[in-house]
C-alpha positions as CSV (number, residue, x, y, z in Angstrom):
1,M,112.4,217.0,181.2
2,S,112.9,217.0,177.4
3,G,116.7,216.8,177.2
4,R,117.2,220.2,175.6
5,V,121.0,220.0,176.1
6,Q,121.3,216.3,176.1
7,G,125.0,215.2,175.8
8,R,126.5,218.7,176.3
9,V,129.0,219.8,178.9
10,A,128.4,222.9,181.0
11,L,130.3,224.9,183.5
12,V,128.5,227.1,185.8
13,T,130.3,229.5,188.2
14,G,128.8,230.4,191.5
15,G,126.7,227.3,191.1
16,G,126.8,226.2,194.8
17,R,123.8,228.1,195.8
18,G,121.0,230.5,194.9
19,Q,120.6,231.5,191.3
20,G,123.6,229.5,190.1
21,A,122.5,226.4,191.9
22,A,119.2,226.5,190.1
23,E,120.9,227.0,186.7
24,A,123.2,224.1,187.4
25,A,120.3,221.9,188.4
26,L,118.1,222.6,185.4
27,L,120.9,222.2,182.8
28,A,121.8,218.8,184.4
29,R,118.1,217.7,184.5
30,E,117.9,218.6,180.8
31,G,120.7,216.2,179.9
32,A,124.0,218.2,180.3
33,S,127.0,217.0,182.2
34,V,127.6,219.9,184.7
35,L,130.7,221.1,186.4
36,I,129.7,223.4,189.3
37,G,132.4,225.9,190.1
38,D,132.3,227.9,193.4
39,V,134.5,229.3,196.2
40,L,131.8,228.1,198.6
41,L,133.2,224.6,198.9
42,E,130.6,223.1,201.3
43,D,127.6,224.5,199.4
44,G,129.1,223.5,196.1
45,K,129.9,219.9,197.2
46,A,126.5,219.4,198.8
47,H,124.7,220.7,195.7
48,A,126.7,218.4,193.4
49,E,126.1,215.5,195.7
50,A,122.3,216.2,195.9
51,L,122.1,216.3,192.0
52,R,124.2,213.1,191.7
53,A,121.7,211.4,194.0
54,E,119.0,212.2,191.4
55,G,121.2,210.3,188.8
56,L,122.5,213.3,187.2
57,D,126.1,213.8,185.8
58,V,127.5,216.5,188.0
59,R,130.8,217.4,189.5
60,F,132.1,220.1,191.8
61,Q,135.3,222.1,191.3
62,A,136.7,224.7,193.6
63,L,136.8,227.9,191.4
64,D,137.9,231.4,192.3
65,V,137.0,233.2,189.0
66,T,139.5,236.0,189.6
67,D,142.3,233.5,189.5
68,P,143.5,232.4,186.0
69,E,145.0,229.2,187.3
70,H,141.7,228.2,188.7
71,W,140.2,228.7,185.3
72,E,142.9,226.6,183.7
73,T,142.2,223.8,186.1
74,A,138.4,223.9,185.6
75,V,138.7,223.8,181.8
76,R,141.2,221.0,182.1
77,T,138.8,219.1,184.3
78,C,136.2,219.4,181.5
79,R,138.6,218.2,178.9
80,E,139.7,215.2,181.1
81,W,136.2,214.4,182.2
82,K,134.2,214.7,178.9
83,G,136.7,215.8,176.2
84,R,134.7,219.0,175.6
85,L,132.9,222.2,176.8
86,D,129.7,223.4,175.2
87,V,128.3,225.9,177.7
88,L,129.7,228.4,180.1
89,V,127.6,230.3,182.5
90,N,129.4,233.2,184.1
91,N,127.1,233.6,187.0
92,A,129.4,234.2,189.9
93,G,128.9,237.7,191.4
94,I,129.1,239.7,194.6
95,I,127.5,243.1,195.6
96,N,129.0,245.9,197.8
97,R,126.0,248.1,198.7
98,T,128.0,251.2,199.2
99,T,127.7,254.7,197.5
100,V,130.4,256.4,195.3
101,A,131.4,258.5,198.3
102,S,131.7,255.6,200.7
103,T,133.2,252.9,198.4
104,A,136.8,251.9,199.3
105,L,139.2,251.3,196.5
106,D,139.9,247.7,197.5
107,A,136.0,247.1,197.6
108,W,135.6,248.6,194.2
109,K,138.4,246.4,192.8
110,R,137.0,243.3,194.4
111,V,133.5,243.7,192.9
112,L,135.0,244.5,189.4
113,D,137.4,241.5,189.7
114,V,134.6,239.0,190.5
115,N,131.8,240.2,188.4
116,L,133.6,241.4,185.3
117,T,137.1,240.2,185.2
118,G,136.0,236.7,186.2
119,A,133.8,236.5,183.2
120,F,136.6,237.9,181.0
121,L,139.0,235.2,182.3
122,G,136.4,232.5,181.9
123,T,135.7,233.4,178.3
124,Q,139.4,233.3,177.6
125,A,139.9,230.0,179.2
126,A,136.7,228.3,177.7
127,V,136.9,229.4,174.1
128,P,139.8,227.2,173.0
129,L,138.1,224.0,174.2
130,M,134.7,225.2,172.7
131,R,136.3,225.7,169.4
132,E,137.7,222.2,169.4
133,G,134.1,220.9,169.9
134,G,132.7,223.0,167.0
135,G,131.2,225.8,169.0
136,G,129.2,226.6,172.1
137,S,127.2,229.1,174.1
138,I,128.6,231.6,176.7
139,V,126.0,233.1,179.0
140,N,127.0,236.1,181.2
141,I,124.7,237.0,184.1
142,S,124.5,240.8,184.1
143,S,121.6,242.7,185.7
144,N,119.0,245.2,184.9
145,S,121.4,247.5,186.9
146,G,123.3,247.5,183.8
147,F,120.7,249.8,182.2
148,S,120.6,252.3,185.1
149,G,122.3,254.0,188.0
150,H,122.1,251.6,190.9
151,Y,123.2,253.0,194.3
152,D,126.0,250.4,194.4
153,P,128.4,251.9,191.8
154,A,130.9,249.0,191.7
155,Y,128.1,246.5,191.1
156,T,126.5,248.8,188.5
157,A,129.7,249.4,186.7
158,S,130.5,245.7,186.6
159,K,127.1,244.8,185.1
160,W,127.3,247.6,182.5
161,G,130.8,246.2,181.7
162,L,129.5,242.6,181.3
163,R,127.1,244.0,178.5
164,G,130.0,245.4,176.7
165,L,132.1,242.3,177.1
166,T,129.2,240.2,175.9
167,R,128.9,242.2,172.6
168,S,132.7,242.2,172.0
169,A,133.1,238.5,172.6
170,A,130.0,237.7,170.4
171,M,131.5,239.6,167.5
172,E,134.9,238.0,168.0
173,F,133.8,234.3,168.2
174,A,130.7,234.2,166.0
175,R,133.0,232.7,163.3
176,H,133.8,229.8,165.6
177,N,130.1,229.1,166.1
178,I,130.4,230.4,169.7
179,R,127.5,232.5,170.8
180,V,127.8,235.0,173.7
181,N,124.7,236.5,175.3
182,A,124.0,238.4,178.6
183,I,121.0,237.8,180.9
184,C,119.9,240.9,182.9
185,P,117.8,239.9,185.8
186,G,115.9,242.3,188.1
187,L,115.0,241.3,191.6
188,V,115.5,237.7,192.4
189,V,115.1,236.7,196.0
190,T,117.5,234.0,197.3
191,G,118.9,233.2,200.7
192,L,121.5,236.0,200.3
193,N,119.0,238.8,200.1
194,K,115.7,237.5,201.6
195,D,116.0,239.8,204.5
196,S,117.1,243.0,202.7
197,P,115.2,246.1,203.2
198,H,115.1,247.0,199.5
199,L,112.9,244.0,198.6
200,K,109.5,245.6,199.5
201,P,110.0,248.9,197.5
202,M,111.5,247.0,194.5
203,I,108.5,244.7,194.4
204,E,106.1,247.6,194.6
205,M,107.9,249.3,191.8
206,T,107.9,246.2,189.6
207,P,104.8,246.2,187.2
208,M,104.4,242.5,187.8
209,R,104.3,243.1,191.6
210,R,106.6,240.2,192.5
211,S,110.3,239.1,192.4
212,G,111.8,236.6,190.0
213,A,112.5,233.1,191.0
214,P,115.9,231.6,190.4
215,E,114.2,228.8,188.4
216,E,112.9,231.5,186.0
217,I,116.4,232.8,185.3
218,A,117.6,229.3,184.9
219,E,115.0,228.6,182.2
220,L,116.4,231.6,180.2
221,V,120.0,230.2,180.7
222,L,118.7,226.8,179.4
223,F,117.2,228.6,176.3
224,L,120.5,230.3,175.5
225,A,122.5,227.2,176.1
226,S,120.2,225.1,173.7
227,D,119.7,225.0,169.9
228,A,116.5,226.9,170.3
229,S,118.6,230.1,170.5
230,G,120.9,229.2,167.7
231,F,120.6,232.5,165.8
232,I,120.9,234.8,168.9
233,T,124.3,236.3,169.9
234,G,125.5,239.6,171.3
235,E,122.1,240.3,173.0
236,D,121.2,241.6,176.5
237,I,118.0,239.9,177.6
238,V,116.2,241.6,180.4
239,I,114.1,239.4,182.7
240,D,112.7,241.7,185.5
241,G,108.9,241.8,185.4
242,G,108.8,245.0,183.5
243,F,110.9,247.1,185.9
244,T,113.4,248.4,183.2
245,A,110.6,248.9,180.7
246,G,108.9,251.6,183.0
247,A,108.6,251.0,186.6
248,A,108.7,254.8,187.4
249,Y,106.1,255.6,184.7
250,R,103.9,252.9,186.1
251,R,104.1,254.3,189.7
252,V,103.4,257.9,188.2
253,A,100.4,256.5,186.3
254,E,99.0,254.7,189.4
255,E,99.5,257.8,191.6
256,T,97.8,260.1,189.2
257,G,94.9,257.8,188.5
258,I,95.8,256.9,184.9
259,F,96.0,253.1,185.8
């Protein structure tokens, strides 16, 4: 590892397993002190312990992103632990997998609360400490569903909303040297979805004919957290093997013999 975020302090939500765990691990291996936040206490503690066993500077903090008091505690932990916060990765998210007609109101609210309001609260909580340190980078994990009409309306609306929040925050905090960007992954297979029936058709529709790996998303998080992306803010960066660029047209071209 080359120490691309050496000496920085990062907070990764939903960092106990899956994609968030890969993001936390790569940031730590590249030199950051990482606070893993998650409601999955056993997973979060185990991941932090495993990374510490590698000699990395990692802690775990119970963090419900829908609770402002939890955010206050997490940011206070960063202040007391390292005196600064340089990187916030709003990775925590849930999915509902019901249609407009079948989605209950409480389920709709729960997805929006975790996926969108959680990032809003995190940004509010993190910015003051980032400003004190001279700036930082906020990375919101949206989705390529934020560019289309996914069959899960609550998830889709939350990911479209994250793109809007990202741009508003980027404009507001640029003068404080705080950059805000969104990553929009396509299909990424983790333990949460490895048995889902939608994997095969999604992979077949993806021009690169595979799913993404959590480590590939983590590399993009690292890039946005590092000085290499110092002139990038307010952007939505799609990482989906070409799905958004034209998966349907590729399928038509294949079936009509053009490709």
